[in-house]
TITOR-797112 format. One line per 2 residues: their letters; for each residue x, y, z of C-alpha. Coordinates in steps of 0.2 Angstrom, whole numbers, plus 2048, in hexadecimal, padded with zeros to 3 digits. Layout:
a) X/Y/Z; ...
This chain:
xx) 94C/972/24F; 942/96F/260
xx) 92F/96D/25E; 926/97C/263
xx) 91C/97A/271; 90C/983/278
xx) 914/986/288; 921/98E/27E
xx) 918/99C/275; 910/99F/286
xx) 921/9A2/28D; 927/9AC/27D
xx) 917/9B7/27F; 919/9BA/291
xx) 92A/9BF/290; 929/9CB/282
xx) 919/9D3/28B; 924/9D5/29A
xx) 932/9DD/291; 925/9E9/288
xx) 91D/9EE/29A; 92F/9F0/2A1
xx) 931/A00/293; 920/A07/29C
xx) 917/A03/28D; 905/9F9/287
xx) 90A/9E7/284; 8FA/9E5/27C
xx) 8FD/9F2/26E; 90F/9F8/26F
xx) 91A/9F4/25F; 92C/9F9/25E
xx) 92D/9F8/24B; 929/A0B/246
xx) 938/A0F/251; 943/A02/24B
xx) 93F/9FE/238; 93E/A06/227
xx) 938/9FD/218; 93E/A02/206
xx) 932/9FC/1F7; 936/9F8/1E6
xx) 92B/A07/1E0; 933/A12/1EA
xx) 927/A13/1F8; 92E/A14/20A
xx) 924/A09/218; 928/A03/22A
xx) 920/9F3/22C; 921/9E3/220
xx) 910/9E0/223; 90B/9F2/21E
xx) 918/9F9/214; 911/9F8/204
xx) 8FF/9FE/20A; 905/A0B/216
xx) 913/A14/20F; 91B/A22/21A
xx) 925/A29/20B; 92C/A28/1F9
xx) 93E/A28/1F6; 93D/A33/1E7
xx) 935/A3F/1F1; 93E/A40/201
xx) 94D/A38/20A; 94E/A29/215
xx) 952/A34/223; 945/A41/220
xx) 938/A33/21D; 93E/A2A/22D
xx) 938/A39/238; 929/A3E/22C
xx) 918/A41/233; 911/A31/22F
xx) 91F/A28/239; 91E/A34/246
xx) 90B/A31/248; 90D/A1E/247
xx) 91A/A1E/255; 90F/A2C/260
xx) 901/A1E/25F; 90A/A10/267
xx) 913/A1B/274; 902/A22/278
xx) 8FD/A10/27A; 8F1/A0E/26A
xx) 8F3/A02/25C; 8F2/A11/24E
xx) 8F3/A0A/23D; 8F5/9F7/243
xx) 8E5/9F4/24C; 8E1/9E5/240
xx) 8F3/9DE/23F; 8F4/9DF/253
xx) 8E5/9D7/255; 8E6/9C8/248
xx) 8F9/9C4/248; 900/9CC/25A
xx) 90E/9D0/24F; 912/9DE/25C
xx) 919/9D0/267; 924/9C7/25A
xx) 932/9C0/264; 93F/9C6/256
xx) 939/9D7/254; 93B/9D9/267
xx) 94D/9D6/268; 950/9EA/263
xx) 944/9EF/270; 953/9F4/27B
xx) 95A/9FD/26D; 94C/A08/267
xx) 94B/A1A/26A; 939/A1C/272
xx) 935/A2E/26A; 92A/A33/25E
xx) 937/A3C/256; 948/A32/251
xx) 959/A37/254; 960/A26/254
xx) 964/A1C/244; 959/A10/23C
xx) 95D/9FE/243; 955/9F3/238
xx) 954/9F6/225; 948/9EB/219
xx) 950/9F0/207; 944/9EB/1FB
xx) 94E/9F5/1ED; 948/9E9/1DF
xx) 939/9E0/1DB; 941/9D3/1CF
xx) 93A/9C2/1D2; 93C/9B1/1C9
xx) 928/9AE/1CF; 917/9B6/1CB
xx) 90D/9B1/1DA; 8FB/9B4/1D8
xx) 8F9/9BD/1E9; 909/9C8/1E5
xx) 90B/9D7/1DB; 91E/9DB/1E0
xx) 924/9D5/1D0; 91A/9E1/1C7
xx) 921/9EF/1CE; 930/9FC/1C6
xx) 941/9FA/1CC; 950/A04/1CA
xx) 94A/A12/1D7; 958/A11/1E3
xx) 967/A18/1DC; 978/A1E/1E2
xx) 973/A31/1E7; 960/A2C/1F0
xx) 966/A1B/1F8; 977/A14/1F8
xx) 982/A24/1FC; 977/A29/20A
xx) 974/A19/211; 988/A15/212
xx) 989/A23/21F; 977/A23/229
xx) 973/A11/227; 980/A05/224
xx) 98B/A08/231; 97F/A07/240
xx) 970/9F9/238; 96E/9EC/244
xx) 963/9E1/238; 961/9E0/225
xx) 94F/9D6/220; 94E/9D4/20E
xx) 93D/9CD/207; 935/9D4/1F6
xx) 937/9CE/1E6; 943/9BF/1E9
xx) 954/9C6/1F1; 95F/9B7/1EB
xx) 95C/9BB/1D8; 961/9CD/1DA
xx) 971/9D5/1D9; 96D/9E3/1E6
xx) 96C/9D6/1F3; 980/9D1/1F0
xx) 983/9E4/1F0; 97C/9E6/201
xx) 986/9D8/209; 996/9E0/200
xx) 991/9F2/206; 98C/9ED/217
xx) 996/9DE/21E; 9A9/9E7/21D
xx) 9A2/9F6/229; 994/9EC/233
xx) 999/9DB/234; 98E/9D9/242
xx) 97E/9DD/237; 972/9CF/239
xx) 968/9C9/229; 958/9C1/226
xx) 952/9BC/215; 93F/9B8/20E
xx) 942/9AD/200; 937/9A2/1F4
xx) 946/996/1F3; 944/993/1E0
xx) 955/995/1DB; 966/98B/1DE
xx) 971/98D/1EC; 982/98F/1E4
xx) 993/991/1EA; 992/9A1/1E5
xx) 983/9A5/1F0; 98B/99B/1FF
xx) 99A/9A7/1FE; 990/9B6/200
xx) 985/9AF/20E; 996/9A9/216
xx) 99B/9B9/21B; 989/9C0/224
xx) 981/9BB/234; 971/9B5/230
xx) 962/9B5/23B; 953/9AD/232
xx) 951/9A6/221; 93F/9A7/21E
xx) 938/99C/210; 928/9A0/208
xx) 920/98F/201; 90E/98F/200
xx) 909/97D/1FA; 911/96D/1F9
xx) 907/966/1EB; 911/969/1DC
xx) 901/96F/1D1; 8FB/97B/1DE
xx) 90B/983/1E1; 90E/984/1CE
xx) 8FD/98E/1D1; 900/998/1DF
xx) 912/99D/1D9; 912/99C/1C7
xx) 91C/996/1BD; 925/98E/1CD
xx) 92B/97B/1CF; 927/975/1E0
xx) 937/968/1DE; 942/975/1DB
xx) 93F/97E/1EB; 93F/96E/1F5
xx) 950/96B/1EE; 955/97C/1F2
xx) 94F/97B/206; 958/96A/208
xx) 967/974/202; 965/982/20D
xx) 962/976/21B; 973/96D/218
xx) 97D/97E/216; 975/985/227
xx) 97C/976/22E; 98F/97A/228
xx) 98B/98B/22D; 98A/984/23F
xx) 998/978/23C; 9A3/986/236
xx) 99F/992/245; 993/99D/23B
xx) 984/9A3/23F; 975/997/23F
xx) 966/99B/234; 956/99B/23D
xx) 94D/992/22F; 939/995/22D
xx) 92C/992/220; 91F/99E/21C
xx) 90E/995/216; 903/9A2/20F
xx) 8F1/99D/212; 8E6/9A0/204
xx) 8D5/997/1FB; 8E2/98D/1F1
xx) 8EA/985/1FF; 8E0/986/210
xx) 8DE/973/20E; 8F1/970/210
xx) 8F2/97A/222; 8F5/96B/22B
xx) 8FF/960/222; 90A/96E/21D
xx) 90E/971/22F; 912/95E/22F
xx) 91E/95E/220; 926/96F/226
xx) 92C/969/236; 930/958/22E
xx) 93F/962/226; 943/969/239
xx) 93C/97C/233; 930/985/23D
xx) 920/987/234; 918/99B/232
xx) 906/999/22D; 900/9A9/227
xx) 8F0/9B1/21D; 8EC/9B8/20F
xx) 8E1/9CA/210; 8E3/9D0/1FF
xx) 8E1/9CF/1F1; 8D0/9CA/1F8
xx) 8CD/9BD/1E8; 8D9/9B2/1F1
xx) 8D6/9B7/202; 8CC/9A8/20C
xx) 8C1/9B9/213; 8BA/9B8/202
xx) 8AF/9A7/205; 89E/9AA/20B
xx) 89D/9A9/21E; 897/996/21F
xx) 8A6/992/216; 8B2/99A/221
xx) 8A9/992/231; 8AC/982/228
xx) 8BF/985/226; 8BE/98B/238
xx) 8B7/97D/23F; 8C4/973/235
xx) 8D3/97C/23B; 8CC/97B/24E
xx) 8CC/969/24C; 8DD/969/24A
xx) 8EA/965/258; 8ED/971/265
xx) 8FF/974/25E; 8F9/977/24C
xx) 8EB/983/251; 8F8/98F/25B
xx) 902/98E/24A; 8F3/992/23F
xx) 8EC/9A0/24B; 8F1/9AE/23D
xx) 8E3/9A5/231; 8D8/9A0/240
xx) 8D7/9B2/247; 8D1/9BC/238
xx) 8C5/9AD/233; 8BD/9AE/245
xx) 8BC/9C1/245; 8B3/9C0/235
xx) 8A5/9B5/23B; 895/9BC/244
xx) 889/9B6/251; 889/9A5/256
xx) 897/9A0/24A; 8A2/9AB/252
xx) 89D/9A6/265; 89E/992/260
xx) 8B1/995/257; 8B7/99F/265
xx) 8B0/993/273; 8B9/983/269
xx) 8C9/98E/268; 8CA/991/27B
xx) 8C6/980/27D; 8D6/97B/272
xx) 8E3/987/279; 8EB/98A/28A
xx) 8E2/997/295; 8F3/9A2/294
xx) 8F2/9A2/282; 8DF/9A6/281
xx) 8E3/9B4/28E; 8EE/9BC/283
x) 8E2/9BD/276
């Protein structure tokens, strides 16, 4: 994997903005996710965005069908806001994460129907049908959720007609997909009728890459393999992702890297591998070293921020402590600062007066002007 440069980011942002503007849409606010995606949560709640899915449901699988929810009042309101140039329910996410400009999501921009009411089928499905997980992460509650709410009548039968033949992408994340039978059933059901469907997985990598798992993955086109690892110190990792064992994860990561190489050699799709490092009170000191370690494995680092639960968030620190952390982060290289903007943005926004002004001046001096212009 080539080293990601600052100018590469500027080019990607510029291309995405131009693509959005070409549709006569507001490139600072518009997000295509409500027009493309639906998320099924283990507790039966149905959402649209992976950032807001559990916090902002648009329906419940036990109350309405998926097709009814897809064009229900909350979904239509969300789309209407973006079509009218607003940020709707996503003001904070767009300001801090610029998630609406994600190049991967915007690959579907030419395929979506720019309408409040959707007549076209769902293009991207996040099927978190089961919250079963092998870890009990301190900042996560998915492993506590009820399971078994998606049955033949309310999901599998209608999905075979309305979703599986037309879906362009499957994105699996909640719980641990590689220990869930639902994951392998989805592969067996979708691949024969829709072999062009592209798959993404978010995984804690706390499992073994067996030949059985490889055989399943060999059947499908894999777009992303996102690894969630929040510390590279075994004691800290064990605390955050209890009762996890970091060496087990590192072994699986190496096995996935080797498997990815064999996929390419055999003419299968290459998995774009990235590692999601979720910054919180217990690990923020590792940001710089974590980026170095992740890239030493030729994996793309993706540094994100804990908002909730607040007791684990950096926002729970006093302002003087938050300012110290900001100054420490802004002392990193420009490349690492860019990689850490999803942490730096909310921290700076939480500051007041002279502290905020000082942080913004330093940030402006560290990043290229073309990137600052987009903030």
